[in-house]
Every structure is written in C-alpha cells, then in structure tokens.
SEMARBA-29889 format. One record per residue (C-alpha): x, y negated, z negated; residue in one letter. Coordinates in steps of 0.001 Angstrom, whole numbers, plus 500000, padded with zeros to 6 digits. Example, Ala and Ser with C-alpha at 12.3 -4.5 7.8 and 13.67 -1.06 7.14 Angstrom:
512300504500492200a;513670501060492860s;
END
This chain:
088907239608611034m;086647236617611782p;088089233115611428t;086306229711611194p;087109229258614880e;085739232699615790h;082767233452613496p;080907236735613622r;077825236992615883p;075486237109612880a;077002233898611536e;076611232141614876r;073010233347615106m;072077231977611683l;073962228722612313a;071676228174615328a;068778227842612882g;070151224780611107t;068279221484611117l;070756219632613394p;070167222277616064v;066404221885615651a;066780218095615871a;068743218485619104t;066067220675620670l;063150218546619473l;064744215323620688t;065635216940624001g;062076218193624450t;060463214802623958i;063173213168626099a;062380215562628933l;058652214983628579y;058773211190628684i;061313211316631534a;058899213449633557l;056052211067632726v;058084208084633935a;059230209967637037f;055658210958637829g;054435207387637488n;057204206139639779i;056776208773642486t;052960208871642235d;052414205209641456f;048784204914642498e;047254207613640289t;047929206019636912n;047747202573638464q;044019203203638810q;043893204390635212f;045443201160633909v;043267199009636175r;040024200638635026h;040974200534631346v;041886196845631452l;038880195977633610a;036578197858631191m;034358198729634144d;033530202245632929t;032637201389629335t;029053201254628033f;026762199152630226k;025566197006627324d;029098196587626009n;029310193374624008g;033110193497624186l;033214192990627931r;034640189485627448w;037978191145626617r;038352192612630101a;041301191705632327v;040020191505635899d;043179190212637552s;044822193040639510t;048132191175639303a;048031191276635493l;046854194877635519q;049717195961637766d;052207193943635696t;051071195851632597a;051454199140634464y;054986198324635638v;055879197305632062a;054625200683630810i;056770202537633351i;059831200465632440a;059216201160628736w;058863204902629391e;062052204956631465t;064041203128628792l;062700205441626081a;063671208473628177a;067228207155628608l;067610206449624898i;066215209830623856l;068380211568626448g;071423209809625019t;070368210843621524s;070059214465622649t;073646214392623944v;074820212817620680l;073003215462618637w;074609218215620727a;078086216728620279r;077518216282616554a;077013220016616150l;080789220294616467r;081640216855615069r;079300216254612093p;080523212685611669q;078429211807614711g;075139212963613184l;074202209524611881r;074621207872615282r;072530210584616918a;069823210118614297q;069665206337614652l;069689206443618460t;066896208991618453g;064900206902615977s;064914203953618384i;063590206107621232g;060986207788619033l;059735204456617692m;059398203283621286m;057166206304621930i;055114205524618810l;054698201899619868l;053724202787623425l;051172205480622632f;050148204330619145g;049918200571619566v;049571200435623356g;047216203285624179f;045391203979620903i;045298200476619447g;045104198134622428i;043704200484625072g;041469202520622802g;040054199789620589e;040640196381622165w;039656197523625660f;037206200147624306a;038764203025626234m;036982205444623901w;033697204495625584q;034849205650629020s;034183209199630169e;036308208888633307a;039352206920632065w;040029207974628498n;043636208744627548g;043194208851623788l;043670212615623422d;046987212544625266a;048099209479623294a;047251211125619968i;049248214222620963r;052270212079621771m;052040210081618539v;051781213322616574t;054705214921618398f;056932211846618118a;056034211474614436g;056962215085613690i;060287214731615508v;061022211456613698l;060371213049610305i;062399216154611166a;065420214151612301t;065326212079609112h;065391215015606725l;068611214911604652p;070104218101606093a;069817216708609631a;072132213749609093s;074423214658606196e;077546216480607431p;078067218275604130g;074599219746604065r;074573220499607769a;077778222480607610t;076889224196604360s;073659225393605958a;075712227690608187a;076460230959606371p;079985231878605388s;081853234809606892a;081268236792603699a;077505236259603852s;077533237227607518a;079414240420606604d;076774241169603986g;073998240614606480l;075566242971609020e;076311245616606354d;072717245415605120g;071386245859608611l;073643248869609171k;072595250471605857d;068945249927606696g;069374251593610066l;071156254560608478k;068412255040605893e;065792254953608595g;067397257777610574r;065851261298610285p;
END
C-alpha cells in the first residue's frame, strides 16, 4: 500500500509536472546559459572584446551617421565596459545557480519556495537589465548597433530578454511560490490508483 513517503510511480510522474519543478528547470537552464556565456568571455576574451570595441566606437555604422558624436573611441573605456559586462554575467550566473539549488530543495521543503523565487527574480532582472537596457537600449539605440551588419547583437539580446521574461513570469505564478497550491498540485494516492486502473482497463479493452 503506498504511503506519503513512498508514492506510486504514477503519482511521482504527475508530481514532476508541477510548476515548482518547471521553475527549477527553467531557472537552471538560464543559469547554465549565462554561466557558459561568462565562461566563454573569460576564456576567449578577445572575441567579444572586439564586438564591444566596434559597437562603442560605432565604426561600422552608416557612413553618413549623424549620431557618430556618441562614439567612445577610448580603448580603455571600451575594455572597462567589457570587463563590467563579464562581471555582471558572472554574478547573474551565481545568483541564478543559487536560485536553482533553492528551487530544488523547496520541492521537498515548500517553505523555501518564496526564497527561491525572490533569489531567482534578482538574477532574472539582472539578465533583463543587461540584455534589455545594455544591449538593446544602449548598444542598439544609443550606439546605433542596429546599423551595423558585422557587429549586431540585437537578435541574441532579444532572445535573452524574451527567455528571461518568460522564466520570470513562470516563477511568479501563484502555484510556483505558494506551498499549499504546490503540494495540492501533486495527485493523491487515490487519484494515482484511478489513473493506473484506467490505464490497465484501456489496455485490456484494446487486446484482441
């Protein structure tokens, strides 16, 4: 006879589809992505260093660009901005990684759901600020990155803003952070029994 400590397989399977589990996976995915981005920028420093330098220098925008006065030609300032981006990415990765661990722990201790949600929100807002304000707003509009055919990171930035926004919304849905709703989302032993019985009956009826 199944007990709360030893639920049936069907119950465990359906419990894996609850919103806290989805929040754990989504947060972990974006944490892994931004960690890899930061790691890549650290280990292959020069590649995106050139990207930042060209964007700030505005040297690949339209030739008759009337916004050229906004350009930053100092390589020292360009490299400082690049190092700041890497530091921001690294910090966001650490925060989102911590949130992923908290989400995973909260699956067994629902009282920790709120802390996991708030920690993840900080990391996700850092992603939104970096790619939304930094790349789309400042890089795309102030430094006219949209005019460049060679150094245009707007598509990647829009993908990240969209992804981070979806994760932020998902982790703020009521069932993700309210212990009562999160636990009630998992089916009871009786409902699991009914599911298994229904599956068995369906298989029997389908036999020749």
